[in-house]
C-alpha positions in Angstrom: 0.0 0.0 0.0 1.3 3.4 -0.9 2.0 6.2 1.6 -0.8 8.2 0.0 -3.3 5.4 0.4 -2.2 4.8 4.0 -2.6 8.5 4.9 -6.0 8.6 3.2 -7.1 5.6 5.2 -5.8 7.1 8.4 -7.7 10.3 7.8 -10.9 8.5 7.0 -10.6 6.4 10.1 -10.0 9.4 12.3 -13.0 11.2 10.7 -15.2 8.3 11.4 -14.0 8.0 15.0 -14.8 11.7 15.5 -18.2 11.4 14.0 -19.1 8.4 16.2 -17.7 10.1 19.3 -19.7 13.3 18.7 -22.9 11.3 18.1 -22.3 9.4 21.4 -21.7 12.7 23.3 -24.9 14.2 21.8 -26.8 11.1 23.0 -25.3 11.4 26.5 -26.4 15.0 26.7 -29.9 14.2 25.5 -30.1 11.3 28.1 -29.1 13.7 30.9 -31.7 16.3 29.8 -34.4 13.7 29.7 -33.5 12.1 33.0 -35.0 14.9 35.0 -34.9 13.1 38.3 -31.4 11.9 37.7 -32.1 8.2 38.6 -30.4 6.8 35.6 -33.7 5.9 33.9 -35.9 7.7 31.4 -39.7 7.1 31.3 -41.7 7.6 28.1 -42.9 11.0 29.5 -39.3 12.1 30.2 -38.1 10.9 26.7 -40.7 13.2 25.2 -38.7 16.2 26.5 -35.9 15.5 24.0 -37.9 13.4 21.5 -41.2 15.1 21.1 -42.3 13.0 18.1 -41.5 9.7 19.8 -44.3 7.1 19.7 -44.8 5.0 22.8 -44.7 1.8 20.7 -41.2 2.8 19.6 -40.1 3.6 23.2 -41.4 0.2 24.3 -39.4 -1.6 21.5 -36.2 -0.2 22.9 -37.1 -1.0 26.5 -35.5 -4.4 26.1 -35.9 -5.5 29.8 -39.6 -4.3 29.7 -39.3 -2.3 33.0 -41.1 0.7 31.5 -37.9 2.8 31.5 -34.9 3.3 29.1 -31.6 3.0 30.8 -28.2 4.2 29.5 -27.6 0.9 27.7 -30.9 1.1 25.9 -30.7 4.8 25.1 -28.1 4.6 22.3 -30.4 2.4 20.2 -33.5 4.6 20.9 -31.5 7.8 20.2 -30.1 6.5 16.9 -33.6 5.3 15.8 -35.2 8.6 16.7 -32.5 10.7 14.9 -32.8 8.6 11.8 -36.6 8.3 11.8 -37.6 11.8 12.8 -34.7 14.1 11.9 -33.1 12.3 9.0 -29.7 12.5 10.8 -27.8 9.5 11.9 
């Protein structure tokens, strides 16, 4: 592989890493805004604060342990789904 190709691949990898990191940070900020009582869980009503178009059926789909709340582990999937479905951004 030529030096030019190696450099291009390194730049592309760095760009992708930065994009993914910024998406993760945005998701963490949204989770913190929605978790109004700071218990580490987001109810459907709390999720509506940052996802006003979210349907309850979609919320429930990402509530994988069926406890009625989205925790930090479940949030990333819900956040990505919402951004893609309702804002056209991923």
